[in-house]
N, C-alpha and C positions, 0 to 999 in steps of 0.2 A: 312639783310635789303632786304627786297625786292628790285629788282631794280625799277627805273623809267618806263620802256617798260613794266613789268607787270603789274605794277598798273596802267597803261593806259590800257591795255586790258581788266582788272579785270574789270576795271569802264565804258568799251565802251559793254560789256559784261551784266552789271546787267543793264545800261539803254536800252540793249535791250531786256530782259528780261522784264522791266516794260515796256518797248512799248508792246511787245507782248499781258500783261495782259492787256494792258488801251485801246487797237485800235483791234476794231473787223478787219475790212482790213489786219493789220499784221498778223491774226489770220489767214486767209482765205490767204495771199500768202505764212505763212507758210504751211497751207493742200496740197497746189499747190506743195510744193517743196515737202511736202515727198509725195505726188499722184504721182510726177515724178519718185523719186527713186522707189516706187513701182511698176511702170511702167517697170521700165530698170529691176529689179531684175528678173520680172515673165519674159520677153523676156529670159535674160539670164537663169533662171531654165527651162523654155523649152527647148532651147538649149542644152543647157549639156544632161537632159533626152532624148531627139530624137536623139543628138550624139551619145550616149549608143545604144540606139537600131538601130541606124544603122551602128556602130562595131560590134556588136553580133550576128545581123540577119541578114546584109545587105538592112535595110529599105533604098529607097532610096525615090522616090515621094511619094508615096503609106502611110502609117499608118499603125503601126504593125499590129492593130486587123482586118484590113480590107482585108489581105493575102488570098487567097484564102485557100492553105495551106502551112506546111514548109516543103519545097524542102527536104533539109536535116536534118535531126530530133536528126541530134548532136547538132544543134545549140540551143535545148530548153536545154540544159545543162547550159545557161546559166540563169536560173530558181533556180536551185542549187547552181551555182556560186554566184548569189546574197544573196542569204540566207544565205551563207556562210561569206560574209560580213556584212550582215546586224548583223549576229553573234557578227563579232569583235567591230560592233558598239555597239551593245547592251554592251556587256563587261565593253568598255571602259563607258559607261552611267550609268552602276551600280553603279561607284562608286562617281557619284552625285543624286542628285533628281530628279524627273520624269520631263521633259521639262513640263514649262508654257505656255501654248496656250492662243490665245486674247479672248478670251471665259473669260476663268477661270480668265485671266490678267485682264480684266474688271470689272467682278465682283466680285473679292474677293479681287487683289491688286493694284485697282486705274490707270490699266493701265499700270502698271511697269513689263517690262519683261528684264529678262536678255538676253547680246549678245550673250553668248554661247547657251541658249536657241533655237534660232533663225536659228545659224548654223544646229545645232546638228539634227532638225527637216527638216529641209531643207534637209542635205546630205542623211536623210536616207530617205525622199521621192523621190528623185531623184532617187537614187540606187535601188528602189523599184520598179518605175515606169519604169526608165530604162531597167532593168532587163527584163521584162513582166509581173511583178505579176498585179492583176487585183484591182489598185487601181487608183486614180488619184495627180493630179499633185494639184488641186485647194486649199487643206490643207496649202500646202507650199507656194501658191503666196499667200492667206490671210497672215501666220505667218510671213512671211517675211515682207512685206507689215507692219503690226501692226508692228513688231518687229524694221522696224527701223525707223517710227513711236515715237514709246514709247523711242526709246534711243535719238531720235530729243528731243523732248518733257524733258525728264528728264535732257539733259542736259541742258535745257532751264528752268529747275526746274520749270514748267508748275505747277497752281493747278490739283489738281486732277479731277476736271469736266473735266479739258480742255485737260487735259493729257487722259481721254479716251474718249475723241471724236476725238484726234487727233492719236488713236490709232484703234480708229473706218473705221475715212476717209482711210488712209495707206490702211487695209484690204480689205475695199472695192477697194479701187484704184486695187491695187493687182488681183482682180477677174475683175472689169473694165477692165484691158489690157489683160486679158486670151479670154473674150470672144469680146471686143471691143462694149462694151456695157456699157455706162458711166452712164444710169440712175438703169439700174441691178445692179451696184456694189455701185453705192449709196445705195439702199435700204436694199442689203447685207449687210451695215457697220450701218445701223437703225436697222433692223430688227433681225440681229442675234451675231452682236456684240457688239453694243450699247444699245439697246432693249430699247429704246424710243425716241422720235422724241421732238421734240424743235425745233419753228423758229431761234435762236440763232445758232443750229449746223448744220443747214441744208445747209447752205452754204459753211464755211468749205469744210464740207463731199462732195456735186457735183463739189466743186473746182479741190480735189485732184482726182476724177474718171474721168474728164475729165481732168486734166494733164496727168494722166496714157494711158487713150485713146489717147491722141493727140502724146504721146512720144510714143506708139508702131505705128500709121499710121503713123511719121515722119520717124520712122525707119525702114519702108518699110514693116511692121510686119503686114499679113491679119490675122484676126479671124477665126479659124476652123470651127467654128460652124454657117451654116449659110443654111439657109432651107426657100423655099418660099411656099406658098399657093396660090391658086385662088380665087379670087372673088364669095363670092354667099351669099346670106343667111342664116342667122341662124335660125333655126326653133325652134318651142318650143320638138318637139323632140329631137332636140340635145342636147337641157338645160338639159332634162331626162335623157338623154342617158348617156350624160358625167357628169352627179350629180354619176350615179349610177358607170361608170368608177371612178372616186373622190375617193368612197367609197372601190372598188376594190383594188387601188393602196395605200389606206390605210392602211387597213388590210396587203400588200402583204409588204408595208416597216415596219410597225409591227412585220411583221414575222423574217423580214432580221435582223433588229437590234437585234431580241431576237437570232437569230441564231449564230449571232456572238457572243455573250457575254455566249452563250452557249457550243460553240466552243472552246472558247479563257478558261471557264472552264474544261473542260475537258482535253482539251492539258496540262495546266497551274497542275492539277491533277494527270498526271503522271511524276513524278519530274525526273527522270533519262534522260528525252527527252526534259525537257522545255530548258535548252542550246541550246541545238543540233534544235527547233522548224522552225529557220527560213530555215533550209537547208532540212528539213522532209515536210517542207510548200512548195519548190521549186520543191521537187521532184513528190510531190502530183499536182502539178499542171503541170506536161508535160503530162500525158495522156489525162486532159483536151483541152490544146491547140493541143494534137494531130487528137482529134478529131474535134475541130473548133479552129482555131486561132480567132476569135472573142473575144473568153474567156479573150486574152493575154492584157492587158496594160488595161486604162481606157476605150476604145471602140470609139475614135472620128470615125476613118476608118470606122469601120464596122457599126455604126449609119448612116454615109452615105448612105454607102453600101444598107443596107436594106431599108433604104426609096428609092431609085432609082430603086431594083429590084424588090422590094411587093412581101417578099417570101411565099410559103405555110404556112398554119398554122405548120404542124410539125414541121417544118426547125423551127418557133418561138416560139414551146413551148421547144423546145432541146437546143433550144439557150439561153432561157431566165433560164432553168433550167442551164445549166454550167455555166452561167454567175453569178448568184447567187454564186452559190458551188464553182466560184473561189475566187470572191468575202469574202466569208465567211473564206475560207482556206486560203487566203493570208492573210486578216488581224488577226485573230486567229492563226496566225503561227510567226506574228510579223513582217512582212513587214509593212512598215511606209506608208499611204497616207490616203484620204477619201473615201468617197462612193458620191461625188457632182454629178464628170461625168456619174460614173459608174450606179447612181439612171436615170440620162438622159436616157442612153444606153436603162437599162431594163423597164424604162417606155416609149420609143418611141415601143419597143416591146409588151408592154403589150397592148400599146394602138391598134395596128394594128392589134391583134390576138380578143382585146375586137371587134373590128369592123367586122373584119369576123365571128366572131360567132356573133355579133348584125344583120348583113346583112341575116344570116340564115331565119330570122322570116316569118311566114307565112305570115305577111299581108302587104308587101314590103316596109314596113319602112327600112331607107338605113341611113347609115352617112358616111361620108368621110374618109377612112381608114388613109392620111395624116394627117387631122385635127386632127384624136384620137390620133394620134401619138404623135404630137404637146402637145395635154391634156393631155396624159400619160406620157410623158416627165417632165412638170408642175408637175404635180399632186404626184408624184412616190417621185421626188426629194421634193415636200414641206413637205410631209412625214417623209423624213428621213432625210433633211438639215433643214428644216423651213422655214418660211419666204414668205407667199404666194404672197406678191405685188413682193420679188427679183424674184421669178422666173416667175410672171406673165412679168413682165419688160424685162427679159429676152426674152421671146416668142414673146414680138412684136417691140422687140428691130432686134430681128432673121428673122422675117417671116415680119414684115413689116404690118400684116393684123389685124387691131384695129376691125374687125368683128370678128376674134376671142378671143377678148380678154376677151369678156363679159363667153363663157362656159370655158375658162381657169379659169377664178378667180372662175367660179362655182366650179368647181372639187378642184381645190386648196384649198378655202374655205372649203370646205366638208371635204379635207383631213386632213384637219389642226385641224378642230374639234374631226375628229372622232381618229386621233390619240392623240391627248392632252385629251382625255376625256377614250380612254380607255387606254395609255400608259403614258402619260404625260410629256415626253420627245422627243428631237431632237435627232440626233445620238451623236453627241457633247456633247450635259451635259449630255445625257444617258450614255456615255464612262465616266466621269468624275465623275459623279455617284456610278460608278461600282467601279472605284480607291477608292471610301470614301466619295466624297465629297455631298454637301450638293446644290450645283448649279440648277435649274429645270431650270433657263433662265440666258442674259447675262446682266440682271440687277445688277446694284450694290448694291451689299450686305454685300461689306467689310466692311463699318461702323460697320452694325451690328454685326460683328465676334469681333469685336476691340473695343466695348459699350459692357462688360457683366457687370457680377454678381461682381466684384470685384472693379472697377472702378467707381458704382452707390451706392454701399452700405455706409450704415451710421456706426459713432462708437461711436455713443452718448448713446446705450442704459444702460439700468438701471439693474446692474443682481446680483444676490439673490443666496446663497450657494444651495447648491444640497439638503442641511439636513434643509434647511430654512422651518416654518410651514408657514398656513394661515395667521396669525395673522403679522409675519416677513414681509408678502409679501404688506399688508395692509400700514405697517407703512411704508416700502418703497417707494411706490407710491398713495400719499392720493390721493383723490376724484379731478379730475381736475388737475394731472399733470403730469400723463404719460398714455398713451394704452395701456402700458403691462409691464412684467419683463421677465428677461432672466433666467433660470436657469442654470448655471455652475457647473462641480464638481470643486474639489480641482486644477485640472491639466488644468482646463480652459476650459473643452468639454463642449459642450452642449446636454441639458436633456431637453429642453422644452420651449415652452413659456406659461406664464398666465395673459392671458385678464385682465386687470384693472377690467374691470366688472365684471369677472366672480368671483373676488378674493374679489368683497364686495358685491356681492348680495347671492356670494355663503350661504347655511343654514349649510355647515357644519359647525363644531368646530374649532374655532382660533387656537390650538393647535393638527391640521389635519395637515401631510405633503404638503407642495405646490404643489410637482408632482403631487397630485392628481387631481388639476387643470389644470395641464400642456397640452397642443396640441401639435401637428405638431412636436412630439418628434423624428419623422423618416423620416420627410419631410424635405431637406434642399436644399440649392444650393451651387454650389462649386465657386469660382474667377475667373475660366474661362465660365462658361455659357455664353453663348452671351445673346444677349435682347431679340432673340426671344421665344429660349427658360425658359427664366425667366417669358413673358409672360406667357405661355404655363404651366409653372409649376403653377402659382398662379388662372390658369382657371379650372385646374384641382383639386386646395384642395381647391379652394373658402375662400383663405385666404387673408388678410388685409398687413400681412408681415410675410417674411421668413429670416431666418436665412440663413446664409453663414458659411462654415466651412472648413477647411480643407481636407486632406485623412484621418488624425485620430480623426478628429469630433472638432479639436480645434474650437470654435467661433472667428471667424471673423469682425463680422458686422451684420448687419440688412438691408435688402431691403425692401422697401413697395411697395405694389403696386399702389400706386396714383404717385408716381415720376416716378416708372418704366414708369407708361403709358405716364406720361408727357413729359420723354424724348423721348422716343420714337417716340412721335407725332413732337415735336420741328426736329428730325431730317426727318422725311417725309416733313414737311412743309418745310425745308430749301433744299430739292431734289429737291420741288415741283415749290421754288424760281427760282432756275437753270433752271428748265424745262421750265419755262413759261419766262426766261431770264429777272427775275425783280431783 
């Protein structure tokens, strides 16, 4: 018998869950709690990564990527040593499945993320960044923030829609704490993790982002991305020029994403070195770091340094190429992390280079290099990461320059449009696509995968033996009784569908074999086919009904196009009711 104390705790937990489900205010408070936890986790991860850099490279006040040179080249052995540790973590990880990230969790799993997945991603990212690999910590910030929120929501047994919102709020809170920018975190949650906006979800998302930013400030941690611009008037020339910069950044972003994938495939093709990829990658990064330490880590220090020093065009070109190469090598060789801050850094360099080249025009037209750097940061990051409003808010909250917002959004929206038209993916969804996932955005498609042909098929068909005649079919389905008869052999294997209209209007002799009228003999569905695949099959063959069969061809049921489309519309309407809070 359970103890009375246990029963009291259980009743209280049930009451808490009911309160959270019924009260919007309660859910907002829960999101704020998750945001505070996400902010604390972000600060802890950042401290750990930079502590490793201090230990390995002796970096104190400055940032690793802002070093003028590596005074003791032997310190770069930290790169292959980090790769060796990543190898050991990868060997342990192979005994498990691939960790679920926040975008995948919200799109496919209703916001559910196992606790160990968060720890694996965080550990690998901290080690990768700490040893100097050209990856950022933002992926770990979002993963841990969303993961904490997911565990909290699972413990409280939240509904699917509420859990997805809480996971997005937690991930956005991690980003808000990283940049000290609550609006940026809120838009990150909406655009990149949840994939849709609703009036019911915006309050908890903003509450989580604000809580994370307040935790960061309360602990005395200052965001590192701080940039200011001078007040001035934005002209039509600026809009046209920065629109061109947005297109340039989109093409460069697509190229970077493609290069990462091609490099990964090339390395994995050589099976003898697959296990040693991180170690080889670390050794390969060493000469790049010797040429320029700006290739190390995410690039926080280098970004600020280059904005202050206004380097020459030749320097900008070299660092852009080296940083892209370092990022591609780091990710392709198995270091864990993302391209969020690396794309901001590369974008700032591209923007400055664009301004220098544009100002060489013979008509005296001029753009500000600092402005171009800010626009380039946003446009390239939008191409790689997605979320034009997220990056627009980041530029606003870091520059406090409302005048710049117009050209930033112009370039960002163009970069988004070109990337989606030419490529179709952000970096996170592209990586999932390469792994075999069908995700193209964070929108919830998990219901579509669970609503499959096996669940919506009917089992009340009229079957006739394979050796039946047309007369037998006419007798089995008199006019007005059924729309078709299904032909099966003695073992129950599917052999086709005979439409009732064809059987009763055919000019063939009644003693002719029924198989002569059979249609769709080679077009079938499997029980695991999701609803989207089912509808696509109906569109391809222009049929009203399709058979569902096993791998060996045994007939299981019949799916009608009318019922499949009705179930699809029901799910869409249910999602819309949640979207608008009805």
